[in-house]
C-alpha positions as CSV (number, residue, x, y, z in Angstrom):
1,X,88.2,94.2,25.3
2,X,88.1,90.4,24.9
3,X,88.9,88.8,21.6
4,X,87.8,85.2,20.9
5,X,90.0,83.6,18.3
6,X,88.9,80.3,16.8
7,X,91.4,77.5,16.3
8,X,92.1,76.8,12.7
9,X,92.5,73.0,13.0
10,X,90.3,72.0,16.0
11,X,86.6,72.5,15.7
12,X,84.9,74.5,18.4
13,X,88.2,75.3,20.1
14,X,88.9,79.0,20.9
15,X,91.6,81.2,22.5
16,X,90.6,84.2,24.7
17,X,92.8,87.2,24.3
18,X,92.7,90.0,26.8
19,X,94.8,93.1,26.2
20,X,96.9,91.2,23.7
21,X,97.7,88.3,26.1
22,X,96.3,84.8,25.6
23,X,94.7,84.4,29.0
24,X,92.6,81.2,28.4
25,X,91.6,78.6,26.0
26,X,88.3,76.7,25.7
27,X,85.4,75.2,23.8
28,X,82.7,77.2,22.1
29,X,79.3,75.4,22.6
30,X,77.6,77.7,20.0
31,X,74.8,78.5,22.5
32,X,76.4,81.5,24.2
33,X,78.4,79.4,26.7
34,X,82.1,78.6,26.7
35,X,84.1,76.0,28.7
36,X,87.0,78.2,29.9
37,X,90.4,76.8,30.8
38,X,92.4,79.7,32.3
39,X,96.2,79.8,31.9
40,X,98.1,79.5,35.2
41,X,100.4,82.4,34.6
42,X,97.6,84.9,34.4
43,X,95.3,83.9,37.3
44,X,95.2,83.1,41.0
45,X,94.6,79.5,42.0
46,X,90.9,79.6,42.5
47,X,90.4,81.4,39.2
48,X,92.2,78.6,37.4
49,X,89.3,76.1,37.7
50,X,87.7,75.0,34.4
51,X,84.3,76.7,34.2
52,X,81.2,77.0,32.0
53,X,80.8,80.8,31.4
54,X,79.1,83.4,29.2
55,X,81.0,86.2,27.6
56,X,80.0,88.6,30.4
57,X,81.4,86.2,33.0
58,X,84.6,85.8,31.0
59,X,85.1,89.6,30.9
60,X,84.7,89.7,34.7
61,X,87.2,86.9,35.1
62,X,89.7,88.7,32.9
63,X,89.3,91.8,35.0
64,X,90.7,89.8,37.9
65,X,93.6,88.5,35.9
66,X,97.3,89.3,36.4
67,X,97.7,90.8,33.0
68,X,98.6,94.2,34.5
69,X,101.4,92.6,36.5
70,X,102.8,91.0,33.3
71,X,102.6,94.3,31.4
72,X,104.6,96.1,34.0
73,X,107.4,93.4,33.7
74,X,107.7,94.0,29.9
C-alpha cells in the first residue's frame, strides 16, 4: 500500500508514495521511525504537522489523506 522510495542523492531522505501519489517526504532514522513531512495538497491542516512515526502510523495517516479526491479529478 505504501511505498518508501529512498532519495538517490541525499542520505536517509525518503519519499512516501500512496496509491501512486507522493504524499509525503521525510527522513529515515534506520530504527523503524521516520520523520514525516506531509505535502499540503494531500492533507488537512492538522495532518500537515511534521511528526515522528512508525510505518503503521504512516499507513493510518495516508488513510486520512485526500488522495481519493485527487483521483476523482483526474
